[in-house]
C-alpha positions as CSV (number, residue, x, y, z in Angstrom):
1,X,-19.1,18.8,-29.2
2,X,-15.6,19.6,-27.7
3,X,-15.2,20.4,-24.0
4,X,-13.5,23.8,-24.1
5,X,-12.7,23.7,-20.4
6,X,-9.0,23.8,-19.7
7,X,-9.3,21.9,-16.5
8,X,-10.9,18.4,-16.2
9,X,-13.4,18.7,-13.3
10,X,-12.8,15.1,-12.3
11,X,-10.4,15.0,-9.4
12,X,-10.4,11.2,-9.0
13,X,-12.0,9.0,-6.4
14,X,-11.8,9.4,-2.6
15,X,-9.6,6.7,-1.0
16,X,-9.9,5.6,2.6
17,X,-6.8,6.6,4.7
18,X,-7.5,3.9,7.3
19,X,-4.4,2.1,8.5
20,X,-4.5,-1.7,8.8
21,X,-4.6,-2.7,12.4
22,X,-2.1,-5.0,13.9
23,X,-3.9,-8.0,15.4
24,X,-1.5,-8.7,18.2
25,X,-3.9,-11.1,19.9
26,X,-3.6,-13.4,16.7
27,X,0.2,-13.8,17.0
28,X,3.4,-11.7,16.8
29,X,5.5,-14.0,14.6
30,X,5.4,-14.3,10.8
31,X,4.5,-18.0,10.8
32,X,1.3,-17.2,12.7
33,X,0.7,-14.0,10.8
34,X,0.6,-15.7,7.4
35,X,-2.3,-17.8,8.6
36,X,-4.4,-15.2,10.6
37,X,-3.3,-11.6,9.7
38,X,-6.0,-9.5,8.2
39,X,-8.7,-12.1,8.7
40,X,-11.6,-12.7,11.1
41,X,-14.5,-15.3,11.0
42,X,-17.2,-14.3,8.5
43,X,-19.6,-12.1,10.5
44,X,-22.6,-13.7,8.8
45,X,-21.7,-17.4,8.9
46,X,-18.8,-17.5,11.4
47,X,-16.9,-19.4,8.7
48,X,-13.1,-19.5,9.2
49,X,-12.3,-19.2,5.5
50,X,-12.3,-15.7,3.9
51,X,-15.6,-15.2,1.9
52,X,-15.4,-14.8,-1.8
53,X,-17.4,-11.8,-3.0
54,X,-18.0,-11.5,-6.7
55,X,-20.3,-8.5,-6.7
56,X,-19.2,-5.6,-8.9
57,X,-21.5,-3.0,-7.4
58,X,-23.1,-2.3,-4.0
59,X,-26.5,-0.8,-3.1
60,X,-27.2,2.0,-0.7
61,X,-30.3,3.3,1.2
62,X,-29.4,7.0,0.3
63,X,-27.4,8.6,-2.5
64,X,-25.3,10.6,0.0
65,X,-23.9,7.4,1.5
66,X,-22.6,6.4,-2.0
67,X,-21.1,9.8,-2.5
68,X,-19.3,9.7,0.8
69,X,-17.5,6.6,-0.1
70,X,-16.9,7.3,-3.8
71,X,-15.7,10.9,-3.4
72,X,-14.8,11.4,0.3
73,X,-13.0,8.2,1.0
74,X,-15.3,6.9,3.7
75,X,-14.6,3.2,4.2
76,X,-16.9,0.9,2.2
77,X,-17.6,-0.5,-1.2
78,X,-19.3,1.1,-4.2
79,X,-17.7,-0.5,-7.3
80,X,-15.4,-3.4,-7.4
81,X,-12.7,-1.7,-9.5
82,X,-12.3,0.7,-6.6
83,X,-12.6,-1.8,-3.7
84,X,-13.9,-5.3,-3.2
85,X,-14.4,-7.1,0.2
86,X,-12.3,-10.2,-0.8
87,X,-9.5,-8.1,-2.3
88,X,-9.6,-5.9,0.9
89,X,-8.8,-8.9,3.0
90,X,-5.8,-9.7,0.8
91,X,-4.6,-6.1,0.9
92,X,-4.8,-6.0,4.7
93,X,-3.0,-9.3,4.9
94,X,-0.1,-8.4,2.7
95,X,0.2,-5.0,4.4
96,X,0.5,-6.7,7.8
97,X,3.1,-9.2,6.5
98,X,5.3,-6.4,5.0
99,X,4.9,-4.1,8.0
100,X,3.1,-1.3,6.1
101,X,0.1,0.8,6.6
102,X,-2.0,-0.3,3.6
103,X,-1.8,-2.3,0.4
104,X,-3.3,-2.7,-3.0
105,X,-4.0,-5.8,-5.0
106,X,-3.3,-5.6,-8.8
107,X,-4.1,-7.8,-11.8
108,X,-0.4,-8.4,-12.4
109,X,3.0,-7.5,-11.1
110,X,3.4,-5.2,-14.1
111,X,0.2,-3.4,-13.3
112,X,1.6,-2.8,-9.8
113,X,4.9,-1.5,-11.2
114,X,3.3,0.7,-13.9
115,X,0.7,2.2,-11.6
116,X,3.3,2.9,-8.9
117,X,5.8,4.6,-11.2
118,X,3.1,6.7,-13.0
119,X,1.8,7.9,-9.6
120,X,5.0,9.7,-8.6
121,X,6.6,10.7,-11.9
122,X,5.6,12.7,-15.0
123,X,7.1,13.2,-18.5
124,X,10.3,15.1,-18.1
125,X,11.1,13.6,-14.7
126,X,14.1,11.3,-14.1
127,X,13.8,7.7,-12.9
128,X,16.8,5.8,-11.6
129,X,16.5,2.0,-12.0
130,X,18.7,-0.9,-11.2
131,X,20.2,-2.2,-14.5
132,X,19.7,-5.9,-13.7
133,X,16.0,-5.5,-13.3
134,X,13.1,-7.7,-14.3
135,X,12.9,-7.7,-18.2
136,X,9.3,-6.6,-18.1
137,X,10.2,-3.5,-16.1
138,X,13.0,-2.7,-18.5
139,X,10.7,-3.1,-21.5
140,X,8.0,-0.8,-19.9
141,X,10.5,1.9,-19.2
142,X,12.3,1.8,-22.5
143,X,9.5,1.1,-24.9
144,X,6.8,3.3,-23.3
145,X,7.9,5.7,-20.6
146,X,11.0,6.8,-22.5
147,X,8.9,7.4,-25.6
148,X,6.4,9.5,-23.5
149,X,9.2,11.8,-22.3
150,X,10.3,10.2,-19.0
151,X,14.0,10.2,-18.5
152,X,15.2,6.7,-17.4
153,X,18.7,6.0,-16.1
154,X,19.8,2.4,-15.5
155,X,22.6,2.0,-12.9
156,X,24.7,-0.9,-11.6
157,X,23.5,-0.7,-8.0
158,X,25.9,-3.4,-6.7
159,X,28.1,-0.4,-5.9
160,X,26.1,2.2,-3.9
161,X,28.3,5.0,-5.1
162,X,27.0,4.4,-8.6
163,X,23.5,5.2,-7.4
164,X,24.7,8.3,-5.4
165,X,26.4,9.6,-8.6
166,X,23.3,9.5,-10.7
167,X,20.5,10.4,-8.3
168,X,19.9,14.2,-8.1
169,X,17.2,16.7,-7.2
170,X,15.7,15.9,-10.7
171,X,15.1,12.3,-9.7
172,X,11.5,11.5,-8.8
173,X,11.8,7.7,-8.4
174,X,14.5,5.3,-7.4
175,X,13.4,1.7,-8.4
176,X,15.4,-1.3,-7.1
177,X,15.3,-5.1,-6.9
178,X,17.4,-7.3,-4.6
179,X,18.1,-10.1,-5.3
180,X,18.0,-9.2,-8.9
181,X,16.6,-11.1,-11.8
182,X,18.3,-13.3,-12.9
183,X,21.9,-12.7,-11.6
184,X,20.9,-12.6,-7.9
185,X,23.1,-9.6,-7.1
186,X,22.3,-7.6,-4.0
187,X,22.0,-3.8,-3.4
188,X,22.5,-2.0,-0.1
189,X,18.8,-1.1,0.6
190,X,19.3,1.1,3.6
191,X,22.1,3.1,1.9
192,X,20.1,3.6,-1.2
193,X,17.1,4.6,0.9
194,X,19.1,7.4,2.4
195,X,20.2,8.6,-1.0
196,X,16.6,8.7,-2.2
197,X,15.5,10.5,0.9
198,X,18.2,13.1,0.7
199,X,17.0,13.9,-2.9
200,X,13.3,13.8,-2.1
201,X,12.8,10.8,-4.4
202,X,10.3,8.0,-3.9
203,X,12.1,4.7,-3.3
204,X,10.2,1.8,-5.0
205,X,11.4,-1.7,-4.3
206,X,10.4,-5.0,-6.0
207,X,10.5,-7.6,-3.2
208,X,9.2,-10.5,-5.4
209,X,12.3,-12.6,-5.2
210,X,12.7,-12.4,-1.4
211,X,9.1,-12.3,-0.1
212,X,8.3,-10.8,3.3
213,X,9.6,-14.0,4.9
214,X,13.2,-13.3,3.8
215,X,13.3,-9.5,3.6
216,X,11.3,-6.5,4.9
217,X,12.2,-3.5,2.8
218,X,10.0,-1.0,4.6
219,X,12.0,-1.5,7.7
220,X,15.1,-0.7,5.7
221,X,13.8,2.7,4.5
222,X,11.8,1.8,1.3
223,X,8.7,3.9,0.5
224,X,6.7,1.4,-1.6
225,X,7.2,-2.4,-1.7
226,X,6.0,-4.1,-4.9
227,X,5.3,-7.8,-5.5
228,X,4.4,-10.0,-8.4
229,X,1.8,-12.0,-6.5
230,X,2.0,-14.6,-9.3
231,X,5.3,-15.8,-7.7
232,X,5.9,-16.7,-4.1
233,X,2.9,-15.1,-2.5
234,X,0.3,-17.2,-4.3
235,X,2.9,-19.9,-4.8
236,X,1.0,-22.5,-7.0
237,X,1.2,-21.2,-10.6
238,X,-2.5,-20.6,-10.7
239,X,-2.8,-16.8,-10.0
240,X,-1.8,-13.8,-12.0
241,X,-1.5,-10.8,-9.7
242,X,0.5,-8.0,-8.2
243,X,0.6,-5.9,-5.0
244,X,2.1,-2.9,-3.3
245,X,2.4,-2.0,0.3
246,X,3.1,1.6,1.6
247,X,1.7,4.4,3.7
248,X,-2.0,5.3,3.5
249,X,-1.1,8.6,1.8
250,X,1.0,7.0,-0.9
251,X,-1.6,4.2,-1.3
252,X,-4.3,6.8,-2.0
253,X,-2.1,8.2,-4.9
254,X,-1.4,4.8,-6.3
255,X,-5.0,3.7,-5.9
256,X,-6.3,6.6,-7.9
257,X,-3.8,5.6,-10.7
258,X,-4.8,1.9,-10.4
259,X,-8.5,2.7,-10.7
260,X,-8.1,4.6,-14.0
261,X,-5.4,2.3,-15.4
262,X,-7.8,-0.5,-14.6
263,X,-5.5,-3.2,-13.5
264,X,-6.9,-4.2,-10.1
265,X,-7.0,-7.8,-8.7
266,X,-10.1,-9.8,-9.4
267,X,-11.8,-11.3,-6.3
268,X,-11.1,-14.9,-7.1
269,X,-7.4,-14.3,-7.5
270,X,-7.4,-12.4,-4.2
271,X,-9.1,-15.4,-2.6
272,X,-6.6,-17.9,-4.0
273,X,-3.7,-15.7,-2.8
274,X,-5.2,-15.4,0.7
275,X,-5.2,-19.2,0.7
276,X,-1.7,-19.5,-0.7
277,X,-0.3,-17.0,1.8
278,X,-1.2,-19.3,4.7
279,X,1.6,-21.7,3.7
280,X,4.1,-18.9,2.7
281,X,6.5,-19.4,5.6
282,X,6.6,-23.1,5.2
283,X,7.1,-22.9,1.5
284,X,9.8,-20.2,1.7
285,X,11.8,-22.2,4.2
286,X,11.7,-25.2,1.9
287,X,12.6,-23.1,-1.1
288,X,15.6,-21.6,0.8
289,X,16.7,-25.1,1.9
290,X,16.5,-26.6,-1.6
291,X,18.2,-23.6,-3.3
292,X,21.2,-23.7,-1.0
293,X,21.6,-27.5,-1.3
294,X,21.6,-27.2,-5.1
295,X,23.9,-24.2,-5.2
296,X,26.4,-26.1,-3.0
297,X,26.2,-29.2,-5.3
298,X,26.8,-27.1,-8.4
299,X,29.6,-25.1,-6.9
300,X,32.2,-27.8,-7.4
301,X,30.7,-29.5,-10.5
302,X,33.1,-29.7,-13.4
303,X,30.5,-28.8,-16.0
304,X,29.4,-25.6,-14.2
305,X,31.5,-22.5,-14.8
306,X,29.6,-20.1,-12.4
307,X,27.0,-20.3,-9.7
308,X,25.0,-17.3,-8.5
309,X,23.4,-17.6,-5.0
310,X,23.7,-15.0,-2.2
311,X,23.7,-17.8,0.4
312,X,27.1,-19.1,-0.8
313,X,30.0,-17.7,1.1
314,X,31.9,-17.0,-2.2
315,X,29.0,-14.8,-3.5
316,X,30.6,-11.3,-3.8
317,X,27.8,-9.8,-1.7
318,X,27.2,-12.6,0.7
319,X,28.0,-10.5,3.8
320,X,25.6,-7.7,2.6
321,X,22.9,-10.4,2.0
322,X,23.3,-11.7,5.5
323,X,22.9,-8.2,6.8
324,X,19.6,-7.4,5.1
325,X,18.0,-10.8,4.5
326,X,16.7,-13.5,6.8
327,X,17.0,-16.2,4.1
328,X,18.5,-16.2,0.7
329,X,15.6,-17.3,-1.5
330,X,14.6,-20.1,-3.8
331,X,16.4,-18.9,-7.0
332,X,19.7,-20.3,-8.1
333,X,21.4,-19.2,-11.3
334,X,24.4,-20.9,-13.0
335,X,26.2,-21.3,-16.2
336,X,26.4,-24.7,-17.9
337,X,29.2,-25.7,-20.3
338,X,30.6,-23.1,-22.6
339,X,27.6,-21.9,-24.7
340,X,23.9,-21.1,-24.8
341,X,23.5,-24.3,-26.8
342,X,24.9,-26.2,-23.8
343,X,22.5,-24.5,-21.5
344,X,19.6,-25.4,-23.8
345,X,20.7,-29.0,-24.1
346,X,20.9,-29.2,-20.3
347,X,17.3,-28.0,-19.6
348,X,16.0,-30.2,-22.4
349,X,17.4,-33.2,-20.5
350,X,15.6,-32.4,-17.2
351,X,12.7,-34.6,-16.1
352,X,11.3,-33.4,-12.7
353,X,12.2,-29.8,-13.2
354,X,9.9,-28.2,-15.8
355,X,11.1,-26.0,-18.7
356,X,8.9,-22.9,-18.1
357,X,9.1,-19.2,-17.3
358,X,8.0,-17.7,-14.0
359,X,9.2,-18.7,-10.5
360,X,8.2,-19.0,-6.8
361,X,5.9,-22.0,-7.3
362,X,5.7,-25.3,-5.5
363,X,7.1,-27.0,-8.7
364,X,10.7,-26.4,-9.8
365,X,11.0,-24.4,-13.0
366,X,14.1,-23.7,-15.2
367,X,14.8,-21.5,-18.2
368,X,17.9,-21.0,-20.3
369,X,18.2,-17.2,-20.1
370,X,20.5,-16.8,-23.0
371,X,18.4,-18.7,-25.5
372,X,14.9,-18.0,-24.0
373,X,14.1,-14.8,-22.1
374,X,17.1,-12.8,-23.4
375,X,17.0,-14.2,-26.9
376,X,16.5,-10.8,-28.5
377,X,19.6,-9.3,-26.8
378,X,23.0,-9.3,-28.5
379,X,25.8,-11.2,-26.8
380,X,27.3,-7.9,-25.8
381,X,24.1,-6.7,-24.2
382,X,23.7,-10.0,-22.3
383,X,27.2,-9.8,-21.0
384,X,26.7,-6.3,-19.7
385,X,23.8,-7.6,-17.6
386,X,25.8,-10.6,-16.4
387,X,24.1,-13.1,-18.7
388,X,27.1,-15.4,-19.6
389,X,27.1,-18.3,-22.0
390,X,25.0,-21.3,-20.8
391,X,23.1,-19.2,-18.2
392,X,20.3,-21.0,-16.4
393,X,17.8,-19.6,-13.9
394,X,16.4,-22.3,-11.7
395,X,13.4,-21.6,-9.4
396,X,13.5,-24.4,-6.9
397,X,10.2,-25.8,-5.8
398,X,9.3,-27.7,-2.6
399,X,10.2,-31.2,-3.9
400,X,12.8,-33.3,-2.1
401,X,16.1,-31.7,-2.7
402,X,17.8,-35.0,-3.3
403,X,15.5,-35.7,-6.2
404,X,16.2,-32.3,-7.7
405,X,19.9,-32.7,-7.4
406,X,19.7,-36.2,-9.1
407,X,17.7,-34.7,-11.9
408,X,20.2,-31.9,-12.4
409,X,23.2,-34.3,-12.2
410,X,21.6,-36.6,-14.8
411,X,21.0,-33.7,-17.2
412,X,24.5,-32.5,-16.8
413,X,25.8,-35.9,-17.8
414,X,24.2,-35.3,-21.2
415,X,26.4,-32.2,-21.9
């Protein structure tokens, strides 16, 4: 039998608007926060490690208590897709590290991106996106949202005036990344935030490449920070996850979308990420150190035609990067030889550095962008995005930098 009602009576779930509390007595600096933020000893056992709660449902003495949480947003747990005690610890922790009011844990970075975009835009609305964005974001926008009637504009955000020209009162979302994937270009976050604000558009920002150790976008005017937790936050190539951090009001909107899209973070992945975050500052400093050393080594190498790293003084946006970042990240991109075949031959000769996708892990990973991730693109399409012949994206791990440089040098000798 068909429901003839025009309006769906379901208005979604109630979401708590409780802001995460700053635990000033547990340290003010980021190196202390990554260890202690959002956590307290287990009230039942006094254990110092966050408890892992697998329960999918929670019992109540009275039905009204259940309804107050489910529909009215009273803090608590009724069903694990809506909220889970272990995931809540992670969400509080990442919110405190990013300097926001509240967070959400997702099952992947793409779940975080899709849920966030669909919370603030509808078919017919315009979305402005940095052109050198994560390929997964591009695919989602082009192959799904555009087909469903969303109007997507890609823009070269290296020049802020390009963003100003295309953002209008029809724009509902501005979505940026910096540094970008994989060319590591930089956008002026505060200037773009002002453009978005003037046009009443939500400013979403993917902070995966920088992490909260190197960059705090909320302090620069961003509305919603997005992460692929799979990368630096968990840091060990054993978690698939995503996250957002924002205000409590915007979290409530995104949480309602996340619940019905279904892509929330499982408790075990939340627990692994909580553990991984405790070494985030130490790992990021090592990533930064290794990436800079490798970039400087490659800069003058005769078989390298270009090096992309915002920490190098000759990077076209080095001064902007210094202004908005505390560190320049663990990614280095460069072009080997004269062709994609040279790039593929180079990575095939690596020993310590693994040929694999992803990034931000303790082990170094490399991919030949021209012949791997961008293989379906034409040469012209790759050039527009800055993917030149022999393009390599290297995610530096935490190994000894001298071993990594020797591995790279040995592989270059095979070209």
